[in-house]
Structure formats: C-alpha cells, structure tokens
MOPAC internal coordinates of N, CA, C and O (Angstrom, degrees):
PM7 1SCF
backbone

  N    0.0000 0     0.00 0     0.00 0    0    0    0
  C    1.3654 1     0.00 0     0.00 0    1    0    0
  C    1.5393 1   111.76 1     0.00 0    2    1    0
  O    1.2310 1   122.01 1   -35.23 1    3    2    1
  N    1.3886 1   113.76 1   144.77 1    3    2    1
  C    1.5150 1   118.34 1  -178.13 1    5    3    2
  C    1.5783 1   104.77 1   -95.80 1    6    5    3
  O    1.2310 1   122.52 1     7.03 1    7    6    5
  N    1.2146 1   112.79 1  -172.97 1    7    6    5
  C    1.5281 1   119.83 1  -174.14 1    9    7    6
  C    1.5488 1   109.96 1   -72.71 1   10    9    7
  O    1.2310 1   119.38 1   169.21 1   11   10    9
  N    1.2877 1   118.80 1   -10.79 1   11   10    9
  C    1.4611 1   119.41 1  -179.33 1   13   11   10
  C    1.5625 1   109.99 1  -104.55 1   14   13   11
  O    1.2310 1   122.11 1  -167.64 1   15   14   13
  N    1.2996 1   113.57 1    12.36 1   15   14   13
  C    1.4910 1   122.96 1   170.83 1   17   15   14
  C    1.4693 1   115.33 1    74.32 1   18   17   15
  O    1.2310 1   120.77 1  -151.76 1   19   18   17
  N    1.4107 1   116.13 1    28.24 1   19   18   17
  C    1.5422 1   117.71 1   173.07 1   21   19   18
  C    1.4632 1   113.60 1  -127.32 1   22   21   19
  O    1.2310 1   120.85 1   -17.97 1   23   22   21
  N    1.2991 1   115.98 1   162.03 1   23   22   21
  C    1.4555 1   120.76 1   177.96 1   25   23   22
  C    1.5871 1   113.75 1   -88.94 1   26   25   23
  O    1.2310 1   122.00 1  -175.21 1   27   26   25
  N    1.3127 1   113.77 1     4.79 1   27   26   25
  C    1.4413 1   119.50 1  -172.31 1   29   27   26
  C    1.5516 1   113.25 1   -57.24 1   30   29   27
  O    1.2310 1   120.49 1   -50.66 1   31   30   29
  N    1.3277 1   116.66 1   129.34 1   31   30   29
  C    1.5355 1   119.00 1   169.40 1   33   31   30
  C    1.5260 1   106.90 1   -96.86 1   34   33   31
  O    1.2310 1   124.24 1    -1.87 1   35   34   33
  N    1.2944 1   109.47 1   178.13 1   35   34   33
  C    1.4980 1   117.49 1  -179.54 1   37   35   34
  C    1.5239 1   107.07 1   -66.05 1   38   37   35
  O    1.2310 1   121.49 1   -33.72 1   39   38   37
  N    1.4430 1   114.76 1   146.28 1   39   38   37
  C    1.4116 1   119.03 1  -176.23 1   41   39   38
  C    1.6235 1   111.07 1   -67.92 1   42   41   39
  O    1.2310 1   119.05 1   154.03 1   43   42   41
  N    1.1185 1   119.41 1   -25.97 1   43   42   41
  C    1.4645 1   123.41 1   172.14 1   45   43   42
  C    1.5653 1   115.04 1   -65.89 1   46   45   43
  O    1.2310 1   122.97 1   145.06 1   47   46   45
  N    1.3358 1   111.92 1   -34.94 1   47   46   45
  C    1.4574 1   116.54 1   176.84 1   49   47   46
  C    1.4702 1   113.70 1   -75.99 1   50   49   47
  O    1.2310 1   119.56 1   156.57 1   51   50   49
  N    1.3290 1   118.45 1   -23.43 1   51   50   49
  C    1.4271 1   122.59 1  -176.70 1   53   51   50
  C    1.6439 1   110.44 1   -92.83 1   54   53   51
  O    1.2310 1   122.29 1   173.74 1   55   54   53
  N    1.3459 1   113.23 1    -6.26 1   55   54   53
  C    1.3474 1   115.82 1   179.91 1   57   55   54
  C    1.5421 1   116.41 1    83.88 1   58   57   55
  O    1.2310 1   120.67 1  -171.88 1   59   58   57
  N    1.2620 1   116.32 1     8.12 1   59   58   57
  C    1.4819 1   123.31 1   178.09 1   61   59   58
  C    1.5182 1   108.37 1   -78.10 1   62   61   59
  O    1.2310 1   120.07 1   -46.99 1   63   62   61
  N    1.3670 1   117.46 1   133.01 1   63   62   61
  C    1.4623 1   118.10 1   178.54 1   65   63   62
  C    1.5107 1   107.64 1   -80.77 1   66   65   63
  O    1.2310 1   122.47 1   -44.48 1   67   66   65
  N    1.2802 1   112.87 1   135.52 1   67   66   65
  C    1.4701 1   124.25 1   176.64 1   69   67   66
  C    1.5047 1   112.46 1   -69.60 1   70   69   67
  O    1.2310 1   120.07 1   -51.67 1   71   70   69
  N    1.3358 1   117.47 1   128.33 1   71   70   69
  C    1.4978 1   121.28 1  -179.41 1   73   71   70
  C    1.5322 1   112.16 1   -99.17 1   74   73   71
  O    1.2310 1   123.48 1   -33.90 1   75   74   73
  N    1.3170 1   110.94 1   146.10 1   75   74   73
  C    1.6123 1   111.67 1   172.45 1   77   75   74
  C    1.5619 1    99.22 1  -137.63 1   78   77   75
  O    1.2310 1   124.30 1    -9.11 1   79   78   77
  N    1.3233 1   109.36 1   170.89 1   79   78   77
  C    1.5199 1   117.71 1  -178.95 1   81   79   78
  C    1.5822 1   106.14 1  -111.39 1   82   81   79
  O    1.2310 1   120.45 1   -46.20 1   83   82   81
  N    1.2187 1   116.75 1   133.80 1   83   82   81
  C    1.5592 1   122.16 1  -179.23 1   85   83   82
  C    1.5658 1   102.45 1   -77.06 1   86   85   83
  O    1.2310 1   121.54 1   -51.37 1   87   86   85
  N    1.4016 1   114.66 1   128.63 1   87   86   85
  C    1.4398 1   115.34 1   179.62 1   89   87   86
  C    1.5140 1   111.78 1   -71.89 1   90   89   87
  O    1.2310 1   119.10 1   168.69 1   91   90   89
  N    1.2791 1   119.33 1   -11.31 1   91   90   89
  C    1.5011 1   122.52 1  -175.68 1   93   91   90
  C    1.5185 1   107.34 1   -83.29 1   94   93   91
  O    1.2310 1   121.08 1   109.94 1   95   94   93
  N    1.4372 1   115.54 1   -70.06 1   95   94   93
  C    1.4493 1   120.90 1  -176.63 1   97   95   94
  C    1.4643 1   115.16 1   -90.27 1   98   97   95
  O    1.2310 1   118.86 1   174.54 1   99   98   97
  N    1.2999 1   119.77 1    -5.46 1   99   98   97
  C    1.4333 1   121.48 1  -179.29 1  101   99   98
  C    1.4847 1   117.24 1    68.86 1  102  101   99
  O    1.2310 1   117.28 1  -166.65 1  103  102  101
  N    1.2147 1   122.77 1    13.35 1  103  102  101
  C    1.4453 1   123.06 1  -176.80 1  105  103  102
  C    1.6018 1   107.73 1  -101.53 1  106  105  103
  O    1.2310 1   124.04 1   -33.21 1  107  106  105
  N    1.2996 1   109.85 1   146.79 1  107  106  105
  C    1.4904 1   116.09 1  -177.30 1  109  107  106
  C    1.5044 1   112.01 1   -83.75 1  110  109  107
  O    1.2310 1   118.66 1   -38.44 1  111  110  109
  N    1.3403 1   120.16 1   141.56 1  111  110  109
  C    1.4430 1   123.06 1   179.48 1  113  111  110
  C    1.5459 1   104.45 1  -153.26 1  114  113  111
  O    1.2310 1   123.25 1   -11.67 1  115  114  113
  N    1.3896 1   111.37 1   168.33 1  115  114  113
  C    1.4363 1   122.23 1  -178.90 1  117  115  114
  C    1.5191 1   107.42 1   -59.05 1  118  117  115
  O    1.2310 1   119.24 1   -37.24 1  119  118  117
  N    1.3586 1   119.06 1   142.76 1  119  118  117
  C    1.5071 1   123.25 1   177.39 1  121  119  118
  C    1.5787 1   108.37 1   -52.53 1  122  121  119
  O    1.2310 1   119.97 1   140.48 1  123  122  121
  N    1.3109 1   117.67 1   -39.52 1  123  122  121
  C    1.5005 1   124.03 1  -172.74 1  125  123  122
  C    1.5670 1   108.66 1   -69.93 1  126  125  123
  O    1.2310 1   118.95 1   161.89 1  127  126  125
  N    1.3640 1   119.60 1   -18.11 1  127  126  125
  C    1.3827 1   119.54 1  -172.89 1  129  127  126
  C    1.6103 1   109.62 1   -95.57 1  130  129  127
  O    1.2310 1   122.27 1   169.08 1  131  130  129
  N    1.3354 1   113.26 1   -10.92 1  131  130  129
  C    1.5220 1   121.43 1  -178.61 1  133  131  130
  C    1.5049 1   111.50 1  -100.69 1  134  133  131
  O    1.2310 1   118.88 1   -21.10 1  135  134  133
  N    1.2829 1   119.75 1   158.90 1  135  134  133
  C    1.3807 1   130.01 1   173.97 1  137  135  134
  C    1.5089 1   110.18 1   -99.18 1  138  137  135
  O    1.2310 1   121.70 1   -54.62 1  139  138  137
  N    1.2403 1   114.35 1   125.38 1  139  138  137
  C    1.5269 1   112.39 1   177.25 1  141  139  138
  C    1.5748 1   108.77 1   -89.83 1  142  141  139
  O    1.2310 1   119.76 1   -40.28 1  143  142  141
  N    1.2767 1   118.06 1   139.72 1  143  142  141
  C    1.4522 1   123.72 1  -178.08 1  145  143  142
  C    1.5665 1   105.51 1  -127.63 1  146  145  143
  O    1.2310 1   122.04 1   -28.45 1  147  146  145
  N    1.2602 1   113.71 1   151.55 1  147  146  145
  C    1.5007 1   120.38 1   178.16 1  149  147  146
  C    1.6239 1   108.38 1  -140.60 1  150  149  147
  O    1.2310 1   120.10 1   -20.54 1  151  150  149
  N    1.2499 1   117.42 1   159.46 1  151  150  149
  C    1.4799 1   122.89 1   179.96 1  153  151  150
  C    1.6217 1   104.15 1   -98.10 1  154  153  151
  O    1.2310 1   122.85 1   -52.09 1  155  154  153
  N    1.3279 1   112.14 1   127.91 1  155  154  153
  C    1.3729 1   119.02 1   175.60 1  157  155  154
  C    1.5573 1   109.26 1  -125.80 1  158  157  155
  O    1.2310 1   119.72 1   -81.08 1  159  158  157
  N    1.3040 1   118.14 1    98.92 1  159  158  157
  C    1.4483 1   121.05 1  -177.33 1  161  159  158
  C    1.5095 1   113.25 1    66.27 1  162  161  159
  O    1.2310 1   122.15 1  -142.67 1  163  162  161
  N    1.3992 1   113.49 1    37.33 1  163  162  161
  C    1.4852 1   109.55 1   176.39 1  165  163  162
  C    1.5232 1   112.91 1    87.83 1  166  165  163
  O    1.2310 1   120.41 1  -179.99 1  167  166  165
  N    1.3455 1   116.83 1     0.01 1  167  166  165
  C    1.5014 1   123.82 1   179.80 1  169  167  166
  C    1.4818 1   106.63 1  -118.10 1  170  169  167
  O    1.2310 1   121.88 1   -46.36 1  171  170  169
  N    1.3989 1   114.01 1   133.64 1  171  170  169
  C    1.4746 1   119.62 1   172.56 1  173  171  170
  C    1.3883 1   108.41 1   -85.97 1  174  173  171
  O    1.2310 1   120.24 1   -55.93 1  175  174  173
  N    1.3960 1   117.15 1   124.07 1  175  174  173
  C    1.3980 1   123.17 1  -177.15 1  177  175  174
  C    1.5634 1   106.74 1  -128.05 1  178  177  175
  O    1.2310 1   121.89 1   -40.91 1  179  178  177
  N    1.3565 1   113.99 1   139.09 1  179  178  177
  C    1.4296 1   120.67 1   176.09 1  181  179  178
  C    1.5860 1   115.08 1   -62.02 1  182  181  179
  O    1.2310 1   120.17 1   -29.71 1  183  182  181
  N    1.3232 1   117.28 1   150.29 1  183  182  181
  C    1.4896 1   120.26 1   179.07 1  185  183  182
  C    1.4180 1   109.32 1  -135.72 1  186  185  183
  O    1.2310 1   119.62 1  -115.78 1  187  186  185
  N    1.3161 1   118.33 1    64.22 1  187  186  185
  C    1.4582 1   124.22 1  -173.49 1  189  187  186
  C    1.5921 1   113.21 1   -51.86 1  190  189  187
  O    1.2310 1   121.94 1   141.45 1  191  190  189
  N    1.3310 1   113.90 1   -38.55 1  191  190  189
  C    1.4865 1   115.27 1   179.72 1  193  191  190
  C    1.4891 1   116.49 1   -83.72 1  194  193  191
  O    1.2310 1   121.63 1   174.49 1  195  194  193
  N    1.3986 1   114.49 1    -5.51 1  195  194  193
  C    1.5031 1   123.33 1   169.70 1  197  195  194
  C    1.5331 1   107.05 1    66.10 1  198  197  195
  O    1.2310 1   119.53 1  -139.48 1  199  198  197
  N    1.3822 1   118.50 1    40.52 1  199  198  197
  C    1.3955 1   124.80 1  -179.73 1  201  199  198
  C    1.4593 1   120.07 1  -121.66 1  202  201  199
  O    1.2310 1   119.99 1   169.11 1  203  202  201
  N    1.3231 1   117.63 1   -10.89 1  203  202  201
  C    1.4751 1   123.08 1   178.36 1  205  203  202
  C    1.5012 1   111.03 1   -65.03 1  206  205  203
  O    1.2310 1   118.37 1   -38.55 1  207  206  205
  N    1.3130 1   120.71 1   141.45 1  207  206  205
  C    1.3608 1   126.22 1  -177.88 1  209  207  206
  C    1.5276 1   110.91 1   -73.05 1  210  209  207
  O    1.2310 1   120.94 1   -20.27 1  211  210  209
  N    1.2640 1   115.80 1   159.73 1  211  210  209
  C    1.4420 1   120.73 1  -178.44 1  213  211  210
  C    1.5918 1   122.56 1    98.47 1  214  213  211
  O    1.2310 1   121.35 1    -2.97 1  215  214  213
  N    1.2581 1   115.03 1   177.03 1  215  214  213
  C    1.4840 1   116.89 1  -177.48 1  217  215  214
  C    1.5538 1   109.73 1   -73.41 1  218  217  215
  O    1.2310 1   119.77 1   -45.74 1  219  218  217
  N    1.2349 1   118.04 1   134.26 1  219  218  217
  C    1.4636 1   121.24 1  -177.32 1  221  219  218
  C    1.5113 1   110.08 1  -121.01 1  222  221  219
  O    1.2310 1   123.12 1   -19.96 1  223  222  221
  N    1.3580 1   111.63 1   160.04 1  223  222  221
  C    1.5057 1   120.76 1   175.38 1  225  223  222
  C    1.4432 1   105.25 1  -131.66 1  226  225  223
  O    1.2310 1   120.67 1   -24.62 1  227  226  225
  N    1.4330 1   116.33 1   155.38 1  227  226  225
  C    1.4808 1   122.26 1  -171.94 1  229  227  226
  C    1.6137 1   101.26 1  -111.30 1  230  229  227
  O    1.2310 1   125.98 1   -32.30 1  231  230  229
  N    1.3356 1   106.12 1   147.70 1  231  230  229
  C    1.5418 1   117.93 1  -178.27 1  233  231  230
  C    1.4752 1   110.74 1  -150.74 1  234  233  231
  O    1.2310 1   120.23 1   -43.34 1  235  234  233
  N    1.3340 1   117.16 1   136.66 1  235  234  233
  C    1.4640 1   117.35 1   174.01 1  237  235  234
  C    1.5550 1   105.01 1   -69.01 1  238  237  235
  O    1.2310 1   119.69 1   -45.17 1  239  238  237
  N    1.3243 1   118.19 1   134.83 1  239  238  237
  C    1.4305 1   121.01 1  -177.42 1  241  239  238
  C    1.5730 1   115.78 1   -76.46 1  242  241  239
  O    1.2310 1   122.06 1  -119.77 1  243  242  241
  N    1.4215 1   113.66 1    60.23 1  243  242  241
  C    1.3610 1   113.96 1   177.92 1  245  243  242
  C    1.5287 1   104.97 1  -140.38 1  246  245  243
  O    1.2310 1   121.22 1   -20.25 1  247  246  245
  N    1.2818 1   115.26 1   159.75 1  247  246  245
  C    1.5593 1   120.18 1  -172.65 1  249  247  246
  C    1.4915 1   115.06 1   -65.80 1  250  249  247
  O    1.2310 1   122.15 1   148.81 1  251  250  249
  N    1.3981 1   113.50 1   -31.19 1  251  250  249
  C    1.5008 1   121.92 1  -179.81 1  253  251  250
  C    1.6321 1   107.33 1   -61.20 1  254  253  251
  O    1.2310 1   120.18 1   125.29 1  255  254  253
  N    1.2481 1   117.26 1   -54.71 1  255  254  253
  C    1.4932 1   120.17 1  -178.29 1  257  255  254
  C    1.4144 1   110.43 1   -64.58 1  258  257  255
  O    1.2310 1   118.35 1   141.41 1  259  258  257
  N    1.3476 1   120.74 1   -38.59 1  259  258  257
  C    1.5183 1   126.22 1   178.59 1  261  259  258
  C    1.5552 1   109.99 1   -59.85 1  262  261  259
  O    1.2310 1   121.92 1   131.72 1  263  262  261
  N    1.3304 1   113.93 1   -48.28 1  263  262  261
  C    1.5385 1   119.51 1   178.88 1  265  263  262
  C    1.5252 1   109.61 1   -60.62 1  266  265  263
  O    1.2310 1   119.65 1   134.58 1  267  266  265
  N    1.3335 1   118.28 1   -45.42 1  267  266  265
  C    1.4722 1   123.36 1  -177.60 1  269  267  266
  C    1.5897 1   107.87 1   -61.37 1  270  269  267
  O    1.2310 1   122.20 1   134.21 1  271  270  269
  N    1.2356 1   113.39 1   -45.79 1  271  270  269
  C    1.5778 1   119.21 1  -179.47 1  273  271  270
  C    1.5014 1   112.47 1   -63.88 1  274  273  271
  O    1.2310 1   120.71 1   141.77 1  275  274  273
  N    1.5405 1   116.25 1   -38.23 1  275  274  273
  C    1.3581 1   115.98 1   178.60 1  277  275  274
  C    1.5941 1   112.83 1   -70.11 1  278  277  275
  O    1.2310 1   122.63 1   141.56 1  279  278  277
  N    1.3604 1   112.56 1   -38.44 1  279  278  277
  C    1.5153 1   123.31 1  -179.12 1  281  279  278
  C    1.5724 1   108.25 1   -63.53 1  282  281  279
  O    1.2310 1   119.15 1   139.10 1  283  282  281
  N    1.3521 1   119.23 1   -40.90 1  283  282  281
  C    1.4388 1   117.08 1  -177.56 1  285  283  282
  C    1.4503 1   112.96 1   -93.06 1  286  285  283
  O    1.2310 1   120.17 1  -173.15 1  287  286  285
  N    1.4182 1   117.28 1     6.85 1  287  286  285
  C    1.4769 1   119.70 1   176.38 1  289  287  286
  C    1.4837 1   109.64 1    61.43 1  290  289  287
  O    1.2310 1   119.11 1  -145.38 1  291  290  289
  N    1.2806 1   119.30 1    34.62 1  291  290  289
  C    1.4853 1   123.32 1  -176.31 1  293  291  290
  C    1.5690 1   114.34 1   -72.69 1  294  293  291
  O    1.2310 1   121.93 1   153.98 1  295  294  293
  N    1.3314 1   113.92 1   -26.02 1  295  294  293
  C    1.4497 1   115.25 1   179.02 1  297  295  294
  C    1.5516 1   114.43 1   -68.03 1  298  297  295
  O    1.2310 1   122.62 1   139.72 1  299  298  297
  N    1.3384 1   112.59 1   -40.28 1  299  298  297
  C    1.4821 1   119.18 1   174.86 1  301  299  298
  C    1.5080 1   112.52 1   -57.06 1  302  301  299
  O    1.2310 1   119.86 1   140.01 1  303  302  301
  N    1.2682 1   117.88 1   -39.99 1  303  302  301
  C    1.4963 1   124.65 1  -177.66 1  305  303  302
  C    1.5070 1   109.06 1   -76.70 1  306  305  303
  O    1.2310 1   119.18 1   127.33 1  307  306  305
  N    1.3080 1   119.18 1   -52.67 1  307  306  305
  C    1.5042 1   124.01 1  -174.38 1  309  307  306
  C    1.5017 1   110.20 1   -62.80 1  310  309  307
  O    1.2310 1   120.91 1   135.94 1  311  310  309
  N    1.3382 1   115.87 1   -44.06 1  311  310  309
  C    1.4588 1   121.08 1  -179.17 1  313  311  310
  C    1.5665 1   116.65 1   -92.23 1  314  313  311
  O    1.2310 1   120.62 1  -172.58 1  315  314  313
  N    1.3087 1   116.42 1     7.42 1  315  314  313
  C    1.3624 1   125.25 1   179.16 1  317  315  314
  C    1.5488 1   114.72 1    50.92 1  318  317  315
  O    1.2310 1   121.67 1  -125.61 1  319  318  317
  N    1.3400 1   114.40 1    54.39 1  319  318  317
  C    1.3722 1   120.52 1   179.34 1  321  319  318
  C    1.4759 1   118.05 1  -100.13 1  322  321  319
  O    1.2310 1   116.61 1   -42.05 1  323  322  321
  N    1.2211 1   124.06 1   137.95 1  323  322  321
  C    1.4735 1   124.33 1  -179.79 1  325  323  322
  C    1.5698 1   114.62 1   -68.01 1  326  325  323
  O    1.2310 1   123.85 1   137.57 1  327  326  325
  N    1.3882 1   110.22 1   -42.43 1  327  326  325
  C    1.5609 1   115.86 1  -177.61 1  329  327  326
  C    1.4791 1   108.07 1  -107.83 1  330  329  327
  O    1.2310 1   123.56 1   -13.38 1  331  330  329
  N    1.3397 1   110.78 1   166.62 1  331  330  329
  C    1.4942 1   118.82 1   178.55 1  333  331  330
  C    1.6599 1   101.78 1   -70.79 1  334  333  331
  O    1.2310 1   122.34 1   -50.58 1  335  334  333
  N    1.2670 1   113.13 1   129.42 1  335  334  333
  C    1.5448 1   120.39 1   177.22 1  337  335  334
  C    1.5539 1   110.08 1   -80.62 1  338  337  335
  O    1.2310 1   124.93 1   -21.21 1  339  338  337
  N    1.4376 1   108.14 1   158.79 1  339  338  337
  C    1.5249 1   114.38 1   176.12 1  341  339  338
  C    1.4575 1   107.57 1   -87.38 1  342  341  339
  O    1.2310 1   117.08 1   -57.67 1  343  342  341
  N    1.3501 1   123.17 1   122.33 1  343  342  341
  C    1.3872 1   125.98 1  -179.96 1  345  343  342
  C    1.4339 1   114.63 1  -108.44 1  346  345  343
  O    1.2310 1   119.68 1  -155.34 1  347  346  345
  N    1.3733 1   118.22 1    24.66 1  347  346  345
  C    1.4667 1   121.60 1  -177.85 1  349  347  346
  C    1.4498 1   114.02 1   -72.21 1  350  349  347
  O    1.2310 1   118.86 1   148.82 1  351  350  349
  N    1.3449 1   119.78 1   -31.18 1  351  350  349
  C    1.3978 1   128.29 1  -178.40 1  353  351  350
  C    1.5699 1   106.25 1   -71.31 1  354  353  351
  O    1.2310 1   120.98 1   135.01 1  355  354  353
  N    1.3241 1   115.74 1   -44.99 1  355  354  353
  C    1.5108 1   119.33 1  -179.80 1  357  355  354
  C    1.5346 1   106.47 1   -67.02 1  358  357  355
  O    1.2310 1   118.76 1   136.23 1  359  358  357
  N    1.2515 1   119.96 1   -43.77 1  359  358  357
  C    1.4387 1   122.37 1  -179.57 1  361  359  358
  C    1.4775 1   111.99 1   -58.12 1  362  361  359
  O    1.2310 1   116.88 1   138.67 1  363  362  361
  N    1.2723 1   123.54 1   -41.33 1  363  362  361
  C    1.4308 1   126.74 1   173.08 1  365  363  362
  C    1.5388 1   113.23 1   -59.27 1  366  365  363
  O    1.2310 1   123.23 1   129.77 1  367  366  365
  N    1.4059 1   111.41 1   -50.23 1  367  366  365
  C    1.4734 1   117.26 1   174.22 1  369  367  366
  C    1.4534 1   118.27 1   -53.51 1  370  369  367
  O    1.2310 1   120.34 1   135.65 1  371  370  369
  N    1.4071 1   116.96 1   -44.35 1  371  370  369
  C    1.3984 1   124.54 1  -177.48 1  373  371  370
  C    1.5928 1   108.13 1   -66.05 1  374  373  371
  O    1.2310 1   122.15 1   131.22 1  375  374  373
  N    1.3429 1   113.49 1   -48.78 1  375  374  373
  C    1.5047 1   118.77 1   177.48 1  377  375  374
  C    1.4614 1   116.80 1   -63.45 1  378  377  375
  O    1.2310 1   121.07 1   156.38 1  379  378  377
  N    1.2801 1   115.56 1   -23.62 1  379  378  377
  C    1.4797 1   120.67 1   178.37 1  381  379  378
  C    1.5072 1   105.49 1   -86.35 1  382  381  379
  O    1.2310 1   117.95 1   142.80 1  383  382  381
  N    1.2868 1   121.51 1   -37.20 1  383  382  381
  C    1.5327 1   116.47 1   176.04 1  385  383  382
  C    1.5492 1   115.84 1   -73.37 1  386  385  383
  O    1.2310 1   119.83 1   160.75 1  387  386  385
  N    1.3435 1   117.93 1   -19.25 1  387  386  385
  C    1.4754 1   119.28 1   174.00 1  389  387  386
  C    1.5180 1   112.22 1   -78.56 1  390  389  387
  O    1.2310 1   120.47 1   158.89 1  391  390  389
  N    1.2761 1   116.71 1   -21.11 1  391  390  389
  C    1.4842 1   118.16 1  -175.97 1  393  391  390
  C    1.5394 1   109.13 1   -82.88 1  394  393  391
  O    1.2310 1   119.84 1   155.46 1  395  394  393
  N    1.2591 1   117.90 1   -24.54 1  395  394  393
  C    1.5884 1   121.54 1   179.15 1  397  395  394
  C    1.4995 1   111.77 1   -88.18 1  398  397  395
  O    1.2310 1   120.10 1   180.00 1  399  398  397

C-alpha cells in the first residue's frame, strides 16, 4: 500500500493506456494517438516525441481538430497563454502529415 491507502501501481506498469483529451474535438483518446503541442515564444509547435519542456496540450493530428481548437481559442486556455498564439507552424505540420 502507498501513503494514500491503495495498492495501485503506475498505469504504465499495469499496461493501461494513458488517456488525453483533444483540445479540438474534446474527445478522449489514447496518448499515443494524439499529438502533443507546446508554446515556444508565443508560437504553437508540435512535439511528436513528447519531450519539449513546458505545459503541453493534446490534439488529433488532423486539420479538422486543429481548426476547431483555433476557433474555440483552446490553445490559449490549455497552455495558459495571455495572448492568442501563432499556430502557423502547427498548421503546416498537420497539413504535411495528412499528405503522407
């Protein structure tokens, strides 16, 4: 038992897939199916390796979810930004990944 009184092990050790919510469509999906994005100097950049420092948000890597997130201003809320971020780098990344 741990200090909180449960026998629970880490989710990764139990083989349970970690779930995240897409900031665009708001549906839950496995972490591996979503693209992590972070804000770097007011610009939203993709983090496909999930290694960049800072607060991240999850997004399905398709243009529909990206458009919804931009329209809803979801990146500002999820990443706790004061100003609207530049999403042009992320848009190019998503469009490029849809073509392949």
